[in-house]
Residue frames relative to the residue before (quaternion, step in Angstrom):
aa qw qx qy qz dx dy dz
M 1.0000 0.0000 0.0000 0.0000 0.00 0.00 0.00
A 0.4870 -0.6655 0.4818 0.2962 3.58 -0.98 0.86
N 0.5504 -0.5985 0.4649 0.3503 3.56 -1.14 0.64
D 0.5378 -0.6229 0.4626 0.3298 3.55 -1.23 0.50
F 0.7894 0.1529 -0.1166 0.5830 3.59 1.23 -0.18
F 0.1629 -0.7444 0.6397 0.1009 3.53 -1.33 0.44
R 0.2352 -0.8096 0.5283 0.1009 3.56 -0.62 1.16
F 0.1239 -0.7591 0.6369 0.0522 3.54 -0.87 1.05
K 0.7270 -0.4471 0.2805 0.4392 3.60 -1.23 0.14
R 0.8320 0.2146 -0.0810 0.5052 3.59 0.87 -0.90
F 0.7903 0.1305 -0.1089 0.5887 3.62 1.22 0.05
I 0.3152 -0.7219 0.5836 0.1973 3.55 -1.31 0.33
I 0.2247 -0.7614 0.5959 0.1211 3.55 -1.01 0.87
F 0.1425 -0.7385 0.6545 0.0777 3.57 -0.70 1.11
Q 0.0751 -0.8553 0.5105 -0.0465 3.56 -0.80 1.02
G 0.3473 0.7932 -0.4526 0.2128 3.58 1.27 0.15
R 0.7420 0.3852 -0.2200 0.5026 3.61 1.11 -0.61
C 0.6149 0.5456 -0.3456 0.4526 3.59 1.27 0.15
A 0.5019 -0.6601 0.4730 0.2978 3.56 -1.01 0.85
M 0.7651 0.2997 -0.1598 0.5470 3.58 0.95 -0.87
K 0.2706 -0.7902 0.5380 0.1138 3.54 -0.64 1.20
V 0.6788 -0.4406 0.3809 0.4472 3.55 -1.35 0.11
G 0.1063 0.7979 -0.5834 0.1079 3.56 -0.89 0.98
T 0.7223 -0.4442 0.3098 0.4301 3.54 -1.31 0.12
D 0.6038 0.5889 -0.3666 0.3927 3.61 0.98 -0.81
G 0.7277 0.4392 -0.2494 0.4640 3.56 0.67 -1.11
T 0.6488 0.5236 -0.3220 0.4486 3.57 0.99 -0.82
L 0.6482 0.5075 -0.3197 0.4691 3.59 0.96 -0.80
L 0.6608 0.5055 -0.3180 0.4546 3.58 0.89 -0.89
G 0.6697 0.5111 -0.2993 0.4480 3.59 0.91 -0.89
A 0.6960 0.4595 -0.2639 0.4846 3.57 1.14 -0.63
W 0.7268 0.4674 -0.2194 0.4529 3.59 1.19 -0.61
A 0.6398 0.5885 -0.3337 0.3646 3.59 0.93 -0.89
R 0.4699 -0.6415 0.5273 0.2994 3.54 -1.19 0.63
G 0.3121 -0.7669 0.5384 0.1569 3.53 -1.16 0.66
G 0.1497 -0.7590 0.6235 0.1131 3.53 -1.31 -0.43
K 0.6926 -0.4503 0.3383 0.4507 3.57 -1.23 -0.27
Q 0.7628 0.1717 -0.0980 0.6156 3.56 1.15 -0.67
I 0.0208 -0.8237 0.5635 -0.0598 3.57 -0.50 1.24
L 0.1455 -0.7785 0.6069 0.0667 3.58 -1.03 0.86
D 0.1457 -0.7517 0.6387 0.0765 3.56 -1.00 0.93
I 0.2110 -0.7991 0.5559 0.0884 3.59 -0.43 1.26
G 0.8111 0.0828 -0.1168 0.5671 3.57 -0.66 1.15
T 0.0209 0.8812 -0.4722 0.0119 3.54 0.90 0.98
G 0.2590 -0.7996 0.5150 0.1682 3.64 1.14 -0.42
T 0.8361 -0.0528 0.0833 0.5397 3.57 -0.61 -1.15
G 0.5153 -0.6186 0.4272 0.4115 3.57 1.23 -0.46
L 0.3376 0.7918 -0.4630 0.2113 3.59 1.30 0.01
I 0.7356 0.4248 -0.2629 0.4576 3.59 0.60 -1.11
A 0.6088 0.5449 -0.3517 0.4569 3.60 1.02 -0.71
L 0.6728 0.4885 -0.2907 0.4735 3.59 0.95 -0.86
M 0.6387 0.5163 -0.3284 0.4665 3.59 1.00 -0.74
M 0.6588 0.4962 -0.3108 0.4725 3.57 0.97 -0.82
A 0.6250 0.5309 -0.3350 0.4641 3.59 1.06 -0.71
Q 0.6524 0.5055 -0.3106 0.4715 3.58 1.02 -0.78
R 0.7075 0.4745 -0.2648 0.4519 3.59 0.91 -0.90
F 0.7928 0.2264 -0.0968 0.5575 3.58 1.03 -0.76
P 0.1804 -0.8636 0.4621 0.0895 3.60 0.30 1.29
N 0.6913 0.4477 -0.2934 0.4853 3.62 1.19 -0.25
A 0.5500 0.6443 -0.3753 0.3763 3.58 1.29 0.04
Q 0.2697 -0.6769 0.6538 0.2040 3.50 -1.39 0.45
I 0.1380 -0.8209 0.5535 0.0275 3.56 -0.75 1.07
S 0.1323 -0.7501 0.6432 0.0779 3.53 -1.12 0.82
G 0.1030 -0.7753 0.6210 0.0517 3.57 -0.89 0.97
V 0.1170 -0.8119 0.5705 0.0413 3.59 -0.53 1.14
E 0.0291 0.8036 -0.5883 0.0849 3.56 -0.89 1.01
I 0.3250 -0.7819 0.5063 0.1634 3.57 -0.74 1.08
D 0.6478 0.5161 -0.3206 0.4596 3.61 1.14 -0.58
E 0.4752 -0.7205 0.4293 0.2658 3.58 -0.69 1.09
Q 0.6680 0.5012 -0.3124 0.4528 3.60 0.92 -0.86
A 0.6646 0.4876 -0.2995 0.4805 3.58 0.93 -0.87
F 0.6035 0.5615 -0.3449 0.4489 3.58 1.04 -0.78
G 0.6791 0.4901 -0.2881 0.4644 3.58 0.88 -0.95
Q 0.6473 0.5133 -0.3147 0.4675 3.57 1.02 -0.81
A 0.6497 0.5110 -0.3171 0.4649 3.60 0.95 -0.85
L 0.6087 0.5537 -0.3476 0.4495 3.58 1.00 -0.80
E 0.6854 0.4851 -0.2805 0.4650 3.58 0.89 -0.96
N 0.6596 0.5084 -0.3149 0.4552 3.59 0.93 -0.85
V 0.6598 0.4948 -0.3048 0.4763 3.57 0.97 -0.83
A 0.6593 0.5285 -0.3129 0.4337 3.59 0.88 -0.93
A 0.7067 0.4549 -0.2566 0.4773 3.60 1.08 -0.71
S 0.6057 0.5879 -0.3370 0.4169 3.60 1.29 -0.15
P 0.5988 -0.5601 0.4234 0.3854 3.61 -1.26 0.18
F 0.6876 0.5066 -0.2561 0.4528 3.59 1.30 -0.25
A 0.2985 0.8163 -0.4648 0.1688 3.58 1.30 0.18
D 0.6708 0.5187 -0.3075 0.4319 3.60 1.04 -0.69
R 0.7364 0.4011 -0.2292 0.4943 3.60 1.25 -0.21
I 0.6954 0.4227 -0.2737 0.5128 3.61 1.26 0.04
A 0.1126 -0.7622 0.6354 0.0504 3.56 -0.91 1.02
V 0.1774 -0.7683 0.6074 0.0964 3.58 -0.84 1.00
I 0.1245 -0.8274 0.5475 -0.0110 3.55 -0.63 1.20
H 0.2474 -0.7743 0.5690 0.1248 3.58 -0.85 1.02
Q 0.4980 0.6206 -0.4787 0.3710 3.59 -0.13 1.29
D 0.5741 -0.5167 0.4960 0.3968 3.52 -1.42 0.00
F 0.4110 -0.7439 0.4604 0.2565 3.61 -0.53 1.10
C 0.5657 0.6121 -0.3839 0.3973 3.60 1.17 -0.47
Q 0.6013 0.5573 -0.3564 0.4482 3.59 1.25 -0.29
G 0.5436 -0.5988 0.4081 0.4235 3.58 1.29 -0.12
I 0.3188 -0.7318 0.5727 0.1866 3.55 -1.22 0.51
G 0.7817 -0.3361 0.1719 0.4965 3.54 0.36 1.26
G 0.6466 -0.5363 0.3234 0.4355 3.59 1.10 0.59
Q 0.4779 0.6987 -0.4132 0.3356 3.59 1.30 0.10
Q 0.1998 -0.7323 0.6302 0.1633 3.53 -1.29 0.47
F 0.2972 -0.7829 0.5366 0.1038 3.54 -1.20 0.68
D 0.4811 -0.6603 0.5041 0.2801 3.57 -1.16 0.74
A 0.7899 0.0718 -0.0164 0.6088 3.57 1.14 -0.66
I 0.0618 -0.7655 0.6402 0.0188 3.53 -1.07 0.87
V 0.0720 -0.7859 0.6138 0.0200 3.58 -1.01 0.86
S 0.0771 0.7983 -0.5956 0.0454 3.57 -1.15 0.57
N 0.1582 -0.6999 0.6880 0.1085 3.50 -1.18 0.83
P 0.0899 -0.8910 0.4435 0.0365 3.58 0.42 1.27
P 0.6110 -0.4751 0.4469 0.4485 3.59 -1.30 0.10
F 0.0966 -0.8467 0.5218 0.0375 3.60 -0.94 0.74
F 0.5737 0.5654 -0.4179 0.4201 3.65 1.12 -0.24
D 0.0151 -0.8429 0.5377 -0.0141 3.60 -0.47 1.15
Q 0.7771 0.2466 -0.1804 0.5503 3.61 1.23 -0.08
A 0.5247 0.6573 -0.4038 0.3600 3.58 1.27 -0.16
L 0.6353 -0.5231 0.4073 0.3960 3.54 -1.29 0.40
E 0.3748 -0.7456 0.5065 0.2168 3.55 -0.77 1.02
S 0.5159 -0.6499 0.4769 0.2899 3.52 -1.18 0.74
P 0.5137 -0.6208 0.4802 0.3467 3.62 -1.13 0.55
D 0.5700 0.5491 -0.3783 0.4800 3.59 1.29 -0.24
V 0.3690 -0.7736 0.4717 0.2071 3.58 -0.27 1.29
Q 0.6545 0.5199 -0.3197 0.4464 3.59 0.93 -0.86
R 0.6770 0.4840 -0.2965 0.4686 3.60 0.92 -0.88
T 0.6089 0.5444 -0.3461 0.4616 3.58 1.06 -0.71
A 0.6679 0.5078 -0.3047 0.4508 3.59 0.87 -0.94
A 0.6875 0.4907 -0.2847 0.4533 3.56 1.02 -0.78
R 0.7887 0.3726 -0.1575 0.4630 3.59 1.06 -0.75
H 0.7525 0.4060 -0.2048 0.4765 3.61 1.11 -0.57
T 0.5223 -0.6656 0.4472 0.2903 3.55 -1.06 0.81
S 0.4510 0.6591 -0.4731 0.3719 3.60 1.23 0.05
S 0.6801 0.4598 -0.2873 0.4935 3.59 1.18 -0.49
L 0.7803 -0.0365 0.0264 0.6238 3.61 1.17 -0.53
S 0.2358 -0.8011 0.5357 0.1254 3.57 -0.26 1.26
Y 0.6425 -0.5088 0.3974 0.4128 3.56 -1.26 0.35
R 0.6380 0.5321 -0.3331 0.4460 3.59 1.01 -0.77
E 0.6586 0.4959 -0.3065 0.4757 3.59 0.95 -0.87
L 0.6374 0.5370 -0.3227 0.4486 3.56 0.99 -0.85
M 0.7283 0.4495 -0.2527 0.4512 3.56 0.75 -1.06
T 0.6561 0.4971 -0.3173 0.4709 3.59 0.96 -0.82
G 0.6680 0.5048 -0.3002 0.4569 3.57 0.93 -0.89
A 0.6635 0.4986 -0.3014 0.4694 3.58 0.95 -0.88
Y 0.6281 0.5368 -0.3425 0.4473 3.59 0.99 -0.79
N 0.6801 0.5016 -0.2891 0.4499 3.57 0.94 -0.87
L 0.7240 0.4417 -0.2362 0.4742 3.58 1.12 -0.65
L 0.6278 0.5651 -0.3302 0.4214 3.59 1.24 -0.37
S 0.4788 -0.6529 0.5075 0.2949 3.56 -1.05 0.82
E 0.6894 -0.5092 0.3192 0.4044 3.59 -1.21 0.43
D 0.7697 0.3185 -0.1747 0.5249 3.60 1.05 -0.70
G 0.4646 0.7204 -0.4132 0.3073 3.58 1.27 0.22
H 0.3371 -0.7184 0.5749 0.1992 3.54 -1.40 0.08
F 0.1686 -0.7645 0.6176 0.0753 3.55 -1.05 0.89
S 0.0582 -0.8294 0.5550 -0.0266 3.58 -0.56 1.20
V 0.0238 -0.7937 0.6073 -0.0267 3.58 -0.99 0.92
V 0.2341 -0.7017 0.6399 0.2083 3.53 -1.39 0.18
I 0.0222 0.8173 -0.5674 0.0978 3.57 -0.83 1.02
P 0.5453 -0.5914 0.4630 0.3721 3.65 -1.07 0.59
A 0.6358 -0.5805 0.3547 0.3646 3.55 -1.05 0.77
D 0.7189 0.4573 -0.2695 0.4487 3.60 0.91 -0.84
H 0.6587 0.4720 -0.3179 0.4923 3.61 1.27 0.06
R 0.4161 0.7473 -0.4471 0.2615 3.56 1.27 -0.13
S 0.6668 0.5326 -0.3116 0.4179 3.58 0.83 -1.00
K 0.6683 0.5010 -0.3001 0.4608 3.59 0.91 -0.92
L 0.6648 0.5043 -0.3032 0.4601 3.55 0.95 -0.89
E 0.6690 0.4983 -0.3041 0.4600 3.59 0.91 -0.90
T 0.6041 0.5543 -0.3625 0.4431 3.61 1.01 -0.69
E 0.6869 0.4616 -0.2803 0.4863 3.58 0.91 -0.90
A 0.5958 0.5574 -0.3594 0.4529 3.58 1.12 -0.60
Y 0.6697 0.4920 -0.2952 0.4714 3.58 0.89 -0.93
L 0.6493 0.5194 -0.3165 0.4565 3.59 0.97 -0.83
A 0.6602 0.5043 -0.2969 0.4708 3.58 1.12 -0.69
G 0.6057 -0.5729 0.3518 0.4256 3.59 1.23 -0.39
F 0.5046 0.6761 -0.4090 0.3479 3.59 1.28 0.04
F 0.2124 -0.6904 0.6681 0.1788 3.49 -1.45 0.36
I 0.3988 -0.7026 0.5267 0.2643 3.59 -1.05 0.68
S 0.1644 -0.8288 0.5326 0.0486 3.57 -0.83 1.00
R 0.7954 0.0647 -0.0442 0.6010 3.60 1.15 -0.55
V 0.0494 -0.7643 0.6427 0.0193 3.55 -1.13 0.78
C 0.0126 -0.7860 0.6179 -0.0139 3.55 -0.79 1.04
A 0.2483 -0.7672 0.5790 0.1205 3.57 -0.60 1.19
V 0.1611 -0.7895 0.5892 0.0595 3.57 -0.88 1.00
K 0.0546 -0.7986 0.5993 -0.0148 3.57 -0.79 1.11
T 0.4563 -0.6647 0.5122 0.2960 3.57 -1.17 0.55
S 0.7633 -0.0411 -0.0196 0.6444 3.58 1.30 -0.35
L 0.6974 -0.5262 0.2952 0.3868 3.55 -1.19 0.60
R 0.7587 0.4061 -0.2112 0.4636 3.60 0.95 -0.86
K 0.5952 0.5687 -0.3704 0.4302 3.57 1.24 -0.13
P 0.5993 -0.5720 0.4065 0.3852 3.62 -1.17 0.44
V 0.6516 -0.5024 0.3918 0.4117 3.56 -1.28 0.34
K 0.2652 -0.7818 0.5503 0.1249 3.56 -0.88 1.00
R 0.7963 0.0601 0.0137 0.6018 3.58 0.99 -0.88
Y 0.1883 -0.7330 0.6303 0.1732 3.52 -1.36 0.25
L 0.2212 -0.6829 0.6766 0.1640 3.50 -1.18 0.74
L 0.0471 -0.8225 0.5656 -0.0372 3.57 -0.63 1.16
E 0.1150 -0.7784 0.6141 0.0607 3.54 -1.06 0.80
F 0.1141 -0.7962 0.5938 0.0226 3.55 -0.94 1.00
C 0.0401 -0.7758 0.6285 0.0378 3.55 -1.24 0.51
K 0.5974 -0.6114 0.4033 0.3266 3.57 -1.30 0.22
K 0.7217 0.3698 -0.2269 0.5394 3.57 1.29 -0.14
A 0.5194 -0.6356 0.4699 0.3247 3.57 -1.11 0.70
V 0.0625 0.7840 -0.6112 0.0887 3.57 -0.76 1.08
G 0.6458 -0.4943 0.3915 0.4304 3.55 -1.28 0.13
L 0.4250 -0.7170 0.4996 0.2361 3.56 -0.99 0.87
Q 0.1930 -0.7743 0.5968 0.0833 3.56 -0.85 1.04
R 0.1369 -0.8099 0.5688 0.0407 3.58 -0.72 1.10
E 0.0116 -0.7914 0.6103 -0.0325 3.56 -1.01 0.88
E 0.1205 -0.7653 0.6213 0.1172 3.56 -1.34 0.17
I 0.0778 -0.7791 0.6216 0.0232 3.55 -1.01 0.88
V 0.1692 -0.7473 0.6347 0.1005 3.56 -1.00 0.88
I 0.4835 -0.6772 0.4708 0.2931 3.58 -0.75 1.06
G 0.7981 0.2657 -0.2205 0.4938 3.56 -0.83 1.03
S 0.5374 0.6332 -0.4013 0.3862 3.61 1.26 -0.23
E 0.6921 -0.4571 0.3528 0.4330 3.55 -1.31 0.16
L 0.6413 0.5225 -0.3223 0.4603 3.59 1.00 -0.81
Y 0.6367 0.5202 -0.3142 0.4747 3.57 1.02 -0.83
Q 0.6608 0.5089 -0.3085 0.4574 3.58 0.89 -0.91
E 0.6364 0.5222 -0.3257 0.4650 3.59 1.00 -0.78
L 0.6581 0.5374 -0.3045 0.4306 3.56 1.00 -0.86
V 0.7988 0.3111 -0.1419 0.4949 3.59 0.87 -0.95
N 0.3801 0.7805 -0.4455 0.2188 3.59 1.29 -0.10
E 0.6843 0.5029 -0.2910 0.4407 3.60 0.98 -0.79
F 0.7142 0.4485 -0.2419 0.4799 3.59 1.25 -0.19
Y 0.7397 0.4054 -0.2464 0.4771 3.60 0.71 -1.01
L 0.4790 -0.6452 0.5187 0.2918 3.57 -1.11 0.74
């Protein structure tokens, strides 16, 4: 069973009421994504990525939007107990409804990705993990509408879901600007992709991270104890 909390260097994540616990996916995205003055975390869950972005970008204002009531309450508590509480707003709503007409320089999301797998009888866990609660099309269209013209939208996705996500990104009007392949070891196939999208065509930047490597340690060093 996962612990009810996860301690980072500058904040603690309590997660007992959240379906999705602290994991490598969210931590990598929070350490890798580009920021801005106004940052949105879609499906903030525990508030992990919002807190990481607040730590990395001390001049930023961050909004974390979460539709699940239990996760929303947990994120509120985690943010309130952190050193970044004055710069993070946790919002309980469907992000597709817009965030007060605001646009963002940077948007991040660790989205639901199971779109054909058997759904869990746990309704909260299903909503957090399955695209029935937030489809790729809804995610990409909503993010496009909320992103500023020069902003960046960053996600983490399983390798076998990359093609579907990118198709919806292109249909929404996005261009891909960065691709980071994530492997559990050098000789194993890619397990995850960190992807960055923008509204203008730019040169594609390719990267690779192996979990546990020196590059990985450098990326997460400011967070893990």
